Backbone as a ProteinNet text record, in pm:
[ID]
protein_1_A
[PRIMARY]
MKPSEIILSKEQELLIEKLGNLNEKTGLQPAAARILALLLVTDSMELTFEQIHETLKISKSAASNAIHLLLTTNKLDYVTKLGDRRRYFHCKLIFWQDHFKQSLDQLRGYASILEEVLQHRTAETVVYNNQLKEIIDFIQFLDIELQLVYDKWQKSRV
[TERTIARY]
-6577.1	-6458.4	-6403.6	-6273.6	-6208.9	-6180.6	-6166.3	-6149.9	-6032.4	-5923.4	-5806.6	-5801.1	-5900.8	-5901.5	-5931.4	-5860.1	-5876.2	-5986.6	-6070.5	-6175.4	-6116.2	-6128.4	-6078.7	-6194.5	-6189.3	-6289.8	-6258	-6353	-6330	-6213.3	-6205.4	-6096.3	-5962.1	-5955.7	-5832.2	-5794.7	-5892.9	-5865.6	-5809.5	-5867	-5817.6	-5676.2	-5650.1	-5515.4	-5413.6	-5453.5	-5363.5	-5330.9	-5430.2	-5405	-5313.6	-5340.9	-5257.1	-5112.6	-5095.5	-4960.6	-4895.1	-4974.9	-4922.7	-4870.1	-4946.9	-4902.3	-4775.6	-4770.3	-4651.3	-4531.1	-4551.1	-4442.7	-4393.1	-4484.9	-4444.7	-4354.5	-4383.9	-4303.9	-4162.7	-4142.5	-4006.8	-3934	-3999.1	-3932.8	-3979.4	-4072.5	-4121.1	-4217.6	-4216.8	-4312.9	-4452	-4559.3	-4694	-4733	-4705.7	-4745	-4671.2	-4541.7	-4463	-4511	-4543.2	-4592.4	-4722.7	-4812.8	-4942	-4925.8	-4832.9	-4810.3	-4759.6	-4663.4	-4614.1	-4726.4	-4806.5	-4918.5	-5018.4	-5051.4	-5145.3	-5094	-4967.4	-4911.2	-4905	-4898.3	-4901	-5043.5	-5139.1	-5276	-5362.3	-5343.5	-5431.3	-5418.9	-5524.6	-5523.6	-5441.5	-5418.3	-5337.7	-5190.4	-5116.4	-4974	-4893.1	-4945.9	-4877.5	-4979.7	-4938.7	-5027	-4953.8	-5028.2	-4972.1	-4968.4	-4895.1	-4889.8	-5031.6	-5112.1	-5247.9	-5331.3	-5319.2	-5395.9	-5355.3	-5227.4	-5179.3	-5231.6	-5211.6	-5249.3	-5400.7	-5476.8	-5622.3	-5682.3	-5627	-5679.9	-5651.8	-5532.1	-5496.3	-5542.7	-5590.3	-5638.7	-5530.4	-5410.7	-5300.5	-5265.5	-5202.8	-5167.8	-5067.1	-5061.2	-4964.2	-4821.6	-4799.4	-4667.8	-4627.8	-4719.2	-4690.3	-4665.1	-4745.8	-4728	-4594.1	-4561.2	-4435.7	-4314.8	-4315.3	-4204.6	-4191.9	-4304.5	-4302.6	-4254.2	-4300.4	-4256.2	-4106.6	-4059.8	-3915.6	-3836.6	-3883	-3817.2	-3815.3	-3928.5	-3937.8	-3851.5	-3838.7	-3751.4	-3604.6	-3566.4	-3426	-3385.9	-3481.2	-3450.9	-3473.3	-3495.9	-3505.3	-3625.5	-3731	-3851.2	-3953.3	-3939.4	-4027.5	-3945.3	-4011.8	-3954.8	-4069.6	-4038.9	-4144.2	-4108.9	-4211	-4193.8	-4267.4	-4227.7	-4300.7	-4353	-4452.4	-4513.3	-4506.6	-4479.2	-4464.6	-4586	-4560.9	-4667.3	-4739.1	-4692.7	-4756.6	-4647.3	-4664	-4561.1	-4563.4	-4666.6	-4677.5	-4581.6	-4549	-4471.4	-4569.1	-4544.8	-4628.1	-4543.9	-4582.2	-4503.5	-4546.4	-4448.1	-4474.4	-4371.5	-4408.4	-4316.3	-4206	-4091.3	-3978	-3971.1	-4077	-4082.7	-3972.4	-3933.6	-3833.2	-3697	-3678.9	-3550.1	-3548	-3647.7	-3654.1	-3530.8	-3477	-3359.4	-3238.1	-3226	-3117.5	-3132.8	-3256.4	-3284.1	-3247.2	-3280.7	-3247.7	-3096.2	-3024.2	-2878.5	-2819.8	-2878.4	-2833	-2856.7	-2968.7	-2998.3	-2896.9	-2859.1	-2756.6	-2623.6	-2589.2	-2465	-2467.3	-2582.2	-2594.9	-2580.5	-2637.5	-2627.1	-2481.4	-2409.5	-2266.8	-2189.9	-2221.9	-2155.8	-2182	-2305.1	-2341.5	-2261.6	-2253.3	-2177.3	-2029.7	-1976.8	-1836.6	-1808.7	-1898.8	-1881.5	-1896	-1990	-2004.8	-1879.7	-1814.6	-1688.6	-1582.6	-1576.9	-1483.3	-1516	-1644.5	-1688.2	-1640.9	-1661.5	-1623	-1472.6	-1393.3	-1247.5	-1203.5	-1281	-1242.4	-1311	-1389.7	-1457.3	-1363.7	-1388.8	-1312.3	-1347.6	-1249.5	-1271.9	-1351.1	-1368.1	-1437.1	-1587.8	-1644.3	-1789.9	-1817.6	-1787.2	-1792.5	-1932.2	-2033.6	-2169.5	-2212.5	-2189.9	-2226.6	-2149.8	-2020.8	-1937.7	-1984	-2021.8	-2072.1	-2204.2	-2288.5	-2414.5	-2387.6	-2292.6	-2254.6	-2198.1	-2114.2	-2057.9	-2169.6	-2268.8	-2382	-2459.7	-2478	-2545.5	-2464.9	-2333.7	-2245.7	-2253.8	-2244.8	-2252.8	-2385.3	-2492.6	-2624	-2633.8	-2586.1	-2590.5	-2508.3	-2391.9	-2308.1	-2375.5	-2437.7	-2512.5	-2628.4	-2701.7	-2816.1	-2771.6	-2661.1	-2607.3	-2581.7	-2516.6	-2486.2	-2614.9	-2704	-2827.6	-2919.1	-2930.6	-3015.7	-2960.8	-2829.2	-2769.5	-2797.9	-2789.1	-2819.4	-2965.7	-3054.6	-3197.6	-3224.6	-3164.1	-3181.5	-3129.2	-3010.9	-2954.5	-3043.1	-3093.6	-3182.8	-3310.9	-3363.6	-3484.3	-3456.7	-3341.4	-3303.2	-3297.2	-3235.4	-3223.4	-3360.3	-3451.6	-3585.1	-3668.9	-3628.8	-3706.1	-3665.6	-3561.2	-3511.1	-3595.9
826.4	910.3	909.4	899.2	898.4	1042.4	1064.8	1201.5	1278.3	1209.9	1282	1287	1227.7	1227.9	1368.3	1407.3	1538.5	1529.1	1630.3	1636.1	1699.1	1627.7	1677.1	1691.3	1792.9	1807.2	1705.3	1683.1	1591.3	1641.2	1774.1	1831.5	1804	1817.5	1789.4	1641.9	1553.3	1410.2	1378.5	1441.7	1420.7	1475	1590	1647.2	1557.3	1499.6	1407.9	1288.4	1235.9	1123.8	1164.1	1280.5	1327.6	1347.5	1418.5	1441.9	1311.3	1224.7	1094.6	1014.9	1011.6	940.3	1002.3	1134.2	1202.9	1172.3	1175.8	1144.4	1000.8	909.6	769.8	757.9	837.8	832.1	884.6	958	1004	902.3	788.9	682	662.2	741.9	723.2	605.9	537.7	431.3	495.7	421.5	478.9	551	492.6	557.2	689.9	691.5	814.6	919.9	875.3	966.5	1032.8	954.5	1008.7	1099.4	1064.6	1148.9	1286.1	1288.7	1417.5	1497.3	1429.6	1496.9	1550.8	1470.2	1513.5	1638.2	1638.8	1752.4	1878	1862.6	1977.6	2030.2	1940.6	1976.7	2020.8	1957.4	1986.1	2131.3	2182.4	2319	2329.2	2216.9	2216.5	2223.5	2305.9	2320.3	2201.8	2137.5	2024.4	1917	1791.7	1679.3	1581.2	1520.5	1418.1	1285.4	1191.2	1056.4	999.6	1014.3	960.5	1024	1154.9	1222.5	1172.7	1152.2	1104	963.9	875	735.2	718.4	792.8	779.7	848.5	961.9	1033.2	957.6	903.8	829.8	684.7	641.4	503.9	402.2	426.4	332.1	274.2	160.7	96.5	181.5	157.7	229.8	196.7	72.5	30	102.4	107.6	175.5	323.9	385.3	527.8	551	466.6	481.1	466.7	364	342.1	457.6	504.2	612.7	743.3	772.1	893.4	885.8	770	752.7	779.7	724.8	747.1	895.9	962.7	1104.9	1191.9	1151.2	1224.6	1205.7	1082.3	1055.3	1110.1	1129.4	1189	1339.5	1393	1538.1	1603	1527	1581	1626.2	1573.9	1608.1	1654.8	1727.9	1763.9	1759.9	1777.5	1778.8	1874.1	1912.6	1992.3	1920.6	1950.9	1902.7	2024.9	2002.4	2112.1	2082.2	2183.5	2170.7	2099.5	1995	1920	1820.7	1804.7	1713.6	1621.5	1492.3	1396.7	1368.4	1414.2	1386.1	1471.8	1418.5	1495.2	1547.8	1669.2	1733.4	1748.7	1674.3	1666.2	1773.1	1822.2	1918.5	1899.8	1943	1937.5	2039.9	2007.1	2098.9	2187.7	2261.3	2347.9	2452.7	2497.4	2602.9	2556	2426.7	2374.1	2334.9	2378.7	2337.7	2384.1	2500.2	2549.9	2461	2417.1	2324.3	2194.8	2148.3	2025.2	2043.1	2159.6	2189	2186.6	2252.5	2256.3	2115.6	2037.7	1900	1817.9	1840.7	1770	1806	1934.3	1975.2	1908.3	1899.8	1832.4	1685.6	1620.9	1480.3	1465.1	1559.2	1556.6	1570.8	1663.1	1680.5	1552.1	1492.3	1367.7	1256.8	1249	1147.9	1168.2	1294.1	1324	1289.5	1317.1	1287.8	1138	1060.1	913.7	862.2	918.7	877.7	910.3	1020.6	1053.8	947.8	901.5	794.5	666.5	636.4	517.6	528.8	646.2	667.5	649.7	695.6	682.1	535.6	451.4	310.4	218	277.1	195.2	167.9	61.9	28.9	127.3	160.1	252.2	186.5	57.1	-17	6.9	54.4	78.1	226.8	270.2	411.9	471	405.5	459.5	472	367.4	369	477.4	487.4	587.6	729.1	749.1	880.1	913.8	814.1	835.8	870.4	802.6	830.4	972.3	1010.7	1146.5	1250.8	1219.8	1311.5	1330.2	1223.9	1233.1	1321.3	1300.2	1380.5	1527.4	1555.7	1693.3	1757.8	1681.8	1735.7	1766.9	1677	1699.8	1823	1837.7	1954.6	2083.1	2078.7	2192.5	2226.3	2124.4	2142.8	2203.2	2156.8	2209.3	2359.7	2401.1	2543.6	2624.3	2575.9	2649.7	2657.9	2548.9	2551.7	2647.8	2652.4	2747.5	2890.4	2917.4	3051.5	3087.9	2994	3018.3	3044.5	2966.2	2984.9	3121.7	3159	3289.5	3402.9	3389.8	3490.4	3501.7	3388.9	3389.2	3458.7	3428.8	3491.6	3643.4	3690.7	3835.1	3900.4	3827.6	3882.6	3899	3833.8	3838.6	3954.1	4026.2	4135.2	4258
296.3	303.6	446	457.7	588.2	631.9	762.5	812.9	753.2	722.1	671.2	518.8	453	306.6	254.7	152.8	89.9	-15	-21.1	-122.6	-249.2	-358.9	-487	-584	-667.6	-773.1	-882.5	-970.6	-1083.7	-1169.9	-1187.9	-1266.7	-1200.5	-1067.8	-996.6	-1008.2	-997.9	-1012.3	-1150.5	-1252.9	-1389.4	-1405.7	-1345.7	-1352.2	-1282.1	-1170.6	-1099.4	-1187.5	-1257.5	-1347.5	-1462.7	-1523.2	-1634	-1588.5	-1478	-1425.5	-1381.7	-1321	-1278.6	-1396.6	-1505	-1625.6	-1682.3	-1684.3	-1733.3	-1643.8	-1513.1	-1418.9	-1436	-1463	-1485.3	-1608.2	-1709.6	-1831.9	-1809.7	-1701	-1667.9	-1581.4	-1553.1	-1480.5	-1337	-1290.8	-1154	-1146.3	-1034.3	-1012.7	-996.9	-1025	-1024	-894.6	-779.5	-653.9	-635.6	-662.1	-649.2	-749.3	-868.7	-972.2	-928.9	-867	-822.5	-700.4	-612.1	-494	-536.2	-626.7	-676.6	-740.5	-820.4	-886.7	-784	-685.3	-581.1	-511.1	-474.5	-402.3	-488.9	-618.7	-707.8	-729.2	-731.7	-769	-650.8	-535.9	-423.1	-377	-318.2	-265.2	-137.6	-71.3	51	14.3	83.4	55	108	211.9	274.1	305.9	291.3	324	414.2	504.4	591	515.6	572.7	517.1	503.4	607.9	606.5	496.2	480.3	375.9	237.3	217.8	88.4	60.7	153.9	129.3	118.4	196.3	190.3	67.7	29.4	-86.9	-215.4	-227.1	-348.1	-345	-228.4	-212.4	-250.4	-196.5	-214.9	-78.4	-78.5	47.8	124.9	254.4	337.6	292.7	257.6	212.7	84.4	-12.3	-138.9	-114.9	-28.1	3.4	71.8	166.7	240.3	148.8	64.9	-27.7	-127.1	-177.3	-275.2	-211.7	-92.2	-23.1	4.7	46.9	71	-57.8	-168.3	-296.9	-331.7	-315.2	-350.2	-258.1	-133.7	-41.7	-80.4	-111.6	-143.3	-280	-369.1	-499.9	-498.4	-380.6	-361.5	-429.7	-450.4	-511.2	-406.5	-286	-174.5	-57.1	28.4	157.1	256.9	382.8	482.8	595	668	788.9	901.1	1022.7	1139.1	1211.8	1295.3	1369.1	1518.4	1594.3	1738.4	1798	1874.3	1939.5	1850.5	1728.2	1632.7	1578.3	1595.1	1552.9	1402.8	1335.9	1192.1	1109.4	992.3	895.1	789.8	746.4	645.2	519.1	415.7	292.8	192.9	117.8	11.3	-100.4	-219.9	-334.4	-314.9	-364.9	-354.8	-479.2	-502.3	-619.5	-618.4	-500.1	-494	-542	-554.5	-597.4	-744.7	-821.7	-961.4	-1038.4	-1003.8	-1074.7	-1046.3	-921.4	-888.8	-966.4	-977.7	-1052	-1199.6	-1254.1	-1393.7	-1413.7	-1324.1	-1333.8	-1318.2	-1228.6	-1208.6	-1335.5	-1400.9	-1525.8	-1633.3	-1639.9	-1736	-1705.5	-1578.4	-1539.3	-1580	-1561.8	-1600.5	-1751.3	-1824.9	-1971.1	-2014.1	-1950.4	-1980.1	-1949.1	-1836	-1797.6	-1897.7	-1944.8	-2043.8	-2172.2	-2217.7	-2339.5	-2321	-2203.8	-2174.8	-2181.8	-2125.6	-2129.9	-2272.3	-2346.9	-2486.9	-2567.6	-2534.6	-2601.8	-2572.5	-2449.3	-2413.2	-2490.1	-2498.4	-2573.2	-2717.3	-2774.8	-2914.8	-2934.6	-2839.1	-2848.9	-2846.4	-2782.8	-2769.3	-2870.9	-2958	-3059.2	-3176	-3242.4	-3362	-3474.2	-3556	-3668.2	-3781	-3770.8	-3877	-3878.8	-3769.7	-3764.2	-3788.6	-3908.6	-3944.9	-3925	-3976.3	-3967.2	-3821.1	-3744.9	-3602.4	-3527.9	-3554.4	-3488.4	-3523.5	-3648.2	-3689.3	-3619	-3602.6	-3530.5	-3384.3	-3325.9	-3187.3	-3175.7	-3270.7	-3271.5	-3286.4	-3367.6	-3386.6	-3255.5	-3180.9	-3050.9	-2956.4	-2953.5	-2866.9	-2906.3	-3035.9	-3084.6	-3045.8	-3059.8	-3025.1	-2875.6	-2792.6	-2647.6	-2611.6	-2672.1	-2644.6	-2693	-2809.3	-2860.7	-2767.2	-2727.2	-2637.8	-2504.5	-2452.8	-2327.8	-2338.4	-2444.3	-2464.6	-2480.1	-2564.1	-2592	-2469.8	-2395.4	-2275.7	-2171.3	-2158.8	-2064.6	-2108.7	-2239	-2291.1	-2267.4	-2291.9	-2269.2	-2121.4	-2035.1	-1890.9	-1847.5	-1894.8	-1859.9	-1910.6	-2031.3	-2088.9	-2005.8	-1965.9	-1883	-1749.7	-1688.9	-1561.5	-1576	-1682.5	-1705.3	-1728.9	-1789.8	-1818.6	-1690.8	-1586	-1462.2	-1371.1	-1406.5	-1322	-1338.1
[MASK]
++++++++++++++++++++++++++++++++++++++++++++++++++++++++++++++++++++++++++++++++++++++++++++++++++++++++++++++++++++++++++++++++++++++++++++++++++++++++++++++

């Protein structure tokens, strides 16, 4: 074990793998998926680059690329400490609501583009067009319902 490596229990290691696999299914590359999982599971609130790369046993290049991706996609943030040149990375859990709202906006945008697609499709593909309309209707329904659920949840927290 290297000096900056974090000690994880077997349960924590399994959780990192489970979360990592789940994160990969959302489109993250494996290293980024594991870094996010590590930062969620570890008892440390912040980890240095060295701690991340040594604990996950990934190359420096893979760690660097993954951290860059997570920073640019707003999933990670970092702090620096006076007299210490290292960056201390942490998950941006406090921004989950912004992420949720952003996801809803993306869903609305997707439905809007699908509506444009439907307007430009030939009327001869009735079954396909109806399926496309059903997807649009579902996304619009989901948008309304998710906003209602979110608002209800917000009110329940007061």
